[in-house]
C-alpha positions, 0 to 999 in steps of 0.5 A: 564565440559563435557555434562555427568557431567552436565547432572548428576548435573541436574538429581539429581533434575529433571527427563529427558526424552529425547533431543527434540532440539539443538542449538548454545547455549544449548541443551534442554531436556523434563522433568518431576519435580517429586516434582509437577509433571509437564512436564517441559523443561530444557535448558542446555548451552553447556559445552564449554560455561558453562566455560566462565563467561560471556556466564554464565552470558549471560545465567542467564540473559536470565532466569531472563529476561523471569522470569519476563515477564507474558504473555500468548505467552512468554515462562514462566521460572519456575527455573534456576541455580545458577552462582557457580552451577555445570551446567547452566541451565533454567527451563520452561514450556513444550510446546505441539506443533511445531515451527512456521517454521515446522507448516508453511511447513505442512499448506502453508498459502494462505490468508494474513488474516491467517498471521495477525491472527497468528502473532497479539499475538506475536506482543503483547508479543513483546510490553509487553517485550519492556515495561519491557525494554527487546529486543529480537534481535532474532525473527525468525519462529524457535524461535516461537511455535504454541500450539497444544490445541489452535493455540495461538504462543509463543515466546521463546529463549530469549537466546540473549536477551539484557537489555536496562539498561545493555550495558555492557553484550553486546558481543563485535565484535560478530554478534548475531542473524539470518542474514536473520531476522537481522535489518541494525542497528544489522548489523552495530554494532549501538545501538538497540532500540525495533524496531529492533525487528519490522524490524525481525517481518516484515521479517516474516511476509513477509515470511508467506505472499510470501512464500519467504524471503525479503533478499536473497544472495549466501553469508553472505557478500551479504546478509548484503549488502542488509539488510543495503540497505533495498531493497525488491521486494514490496509484492504486485509485488509477492501476488497481491491479499494481501490488500494493506493497509496490504502489506504497514503495513508489508514494513513499518517495514522493513524501513532502518531508524528505525525512519520510522518505526511503533511507537511500537509493540503495535500501529502494533498489533492494526492496523492489528486488526482493518484490520481483524475487516473491514474482519469480524474477531474480536475475535482472540483467538476463530478463531486461536483455529478453525485454530488449530484443523482444518487448513486445512478445515479453509483455504478452507471455510475462503474466503466464510465467508470473502467476505460477510464481506468486502463488508459490510465494504466496503459500511461502509467506503464508506458512511464515504468518505473513497472511497480508502479504500472502493476500496480496500475492494470491490476489495478483496471480488471481489478476494475471490468471483469473482462472487459476484454481491454486490462486483461489484456494490460496485466497481462502486459506489466507482469508480463513487465517485472517478471521482466525488470527483477529478471533485470537486477538479479540479473545486474548485482549477481553481476558486481559480486560477481565484481568485489570478490571478484576485487579482494579476491583479487588484493589480498591475493595481492600484499601476501603476495608483496611482504612484506619485513619481517624477520619473514617471511623464511622466508616469503619464501624458500619462496614464492621457492622455489615460484615458481622454474621448472625452467629458473631452478633449473638457472641458480641451480644452475649460478651455486652458489645454493641453497635454503640461501642462501635460508633462510639469509636471502639473497635470490635479489635480493641474491645476488651471483650473481643472476638478471638480470631483463631475461633472466629469462622473462617468462611465469614471472616473478612479477607486479609490482603494476603488472601486477596493477593492470592485471589488475584494470583489464582485468577490470573493463572486461571485467565493464563490457562483460558488463554492457552485453551482459546490458541489450541482450540479445545475452548469453544465459544458461545453460538452466536444468538440469532435476532427473534424476527430471524428465529422462525426462519432460520429453522428452514434456511433457503436451499439451491433450486436444483433439489433432488427428486422426492425419491432420492430424498428418501433413498439418500438422506443427506445432512445440511449445513447452513451458511450466513452471506452477508455484504453490504450491497444486498441487491446482489444475486446469488447463484448456488451451483449454477441455479439463482437462489435470490439476492443477498438481502432474501437470503439474509432474511431467510437465515442464510443457505442450505448446503449439502455436506460433502459435496463441493458448491459453486457460489456465484456472485453478480450484479450490473455495477460488480465484478462477478465473483466465484467461490467453491465451499465444501463442508465435509462435517457439520461446523459448530459455529455457523460459517459466513461468506462475505462478498466485497463488490469490486466496482466494474469502470464507467466508460463514456464519450464526449462528443465534440467537434475538434479534439480537446483534452478531458481532465478530472477537475479538482485541486490536482486535475488528472488527465482522463483522455481525449474527446470523441474517444471512450474514456475509462473511469474506475468506480468506488461506488455504483453512481458518481457526479464528475466534474470535467475540465475540457482544455482545447488547443488554445489553452481555454479550459470549459468545465463539464457535469457528468454523472456516471454508473459503474458498468455503464456507457454513456455518450454526451455531447460538447459544448 
């Protein structure tokens, strides 16, 4: 049957208005239902497939599957042809909008919050389909439409949807789906579950967040191998600004083992909603509508709305004891608004709470270790002192002799008991001239088993009391001991260069507080209140900084390789324990340009090549060290690739010619 004959058959019932899309199984037309005046979309099976009975059954399977799904984010099916009809077609709602892929290309997504906003309805739609026993098996950006009127995403194209209870309709020996978004179990031909859709959705979220697919290869065989290994670059290496909790959730969807993926699509949707609630976004539908009507303006103004909400959430979760989440949220607020003093204050509070928690844990486990060692030592002593078997007579005699005091030895000698009696096997207690226990010196007597238990019990009670004192802050720690090579210089720490005049020193004598500055990057410059005081290694040698009590000091860290970092420090009174300020370097990105005669794609070479950009364009590379040797793969338009070795430095720009 030709396509013209099929169109004539459809035209008897519907008024066709032109083709709107074409795929591997079917072609889609816009049409009008003249009976009710409704705009519809008609998916017509290709003629070469319509003659095959198995293809017609699969096509009809799709119609029945979608028809029973009632969800606002799943394409609605109105009608379909019978198996014996002249043409195989499905009539569904007509969506005014564009595909997910086209929307992304028109409005690049800069915030992970927008990614979560757009995908929450899709996870709920998948959850509804999974409850009905339907697996989509081909989730990809091209199979999602964005409605123009409200911005809501719609999941469509269940053309290869697979009923869990209908194994006989699975295409034997055929690879069905989009390779870049396939789950490992699909590639292996294993039995599928709903978690195959979660893997595909994970690749979609990764692509939306990072602007690149997680699995890339020059040919399908290599691509399938990488999918089976489930090896991809972590999201935070490509987008360090993304909230780690969101990155972990997306990466968990792409686990190799389905059992290690999230429990269900609904659980992922709920987790995303919880994360957006921390950002102050709770009305998903209303926010999607804002995004649909003004996408560019929405993404420009969103950071100003999110930063205060993140600060409030960070403060709340910190009061609830979740220190790590508080650090994440305050850091996200600083990324959105680098000048936020509230976020900086919350960062310092969270770090202080984390240091206090770590100190408490160290103290607690130290005391537990002392208790265990004490119990083991006393238990071993009791076993040795009360051993009474025949093979230990000499040992017991020697112990008894060793435990005798000078006074007891005099009494035994007067009564005729000597060491020979003990060595011959006659114990002191069994001797006719034994010592009366009631008259013996209690202080010098050997502890019994009961008395040893009391000693252990008292020791445990003391440890518990000490633990309570540590928690309450009443028990102070020993001062940190300064190495000999620093003792002399530690008495005179470095002070900021903007010192007051001698006259003002005589008039106002302010007390100083010493503070240690440390970092694994010793060449970082340190500024205090706008004045350079030296490098970190110089401050470390001198025993720290001397800061005036009562004043607010601005400490700035700068380096050619690290992003500038600022801390505000105020000491109202002298600290008994010298505080320590640790600088953690956030490396500046490296930028480079590869000059070439023609445009070519640039990949980071490796077991899983990652696209970095194009030749003759500036490329930014996120650094994890001061210098990195890159192995680049240059792919020309004819598919041929050549490697290029390039050394880049953090914060530096470099140009090279190729070839």
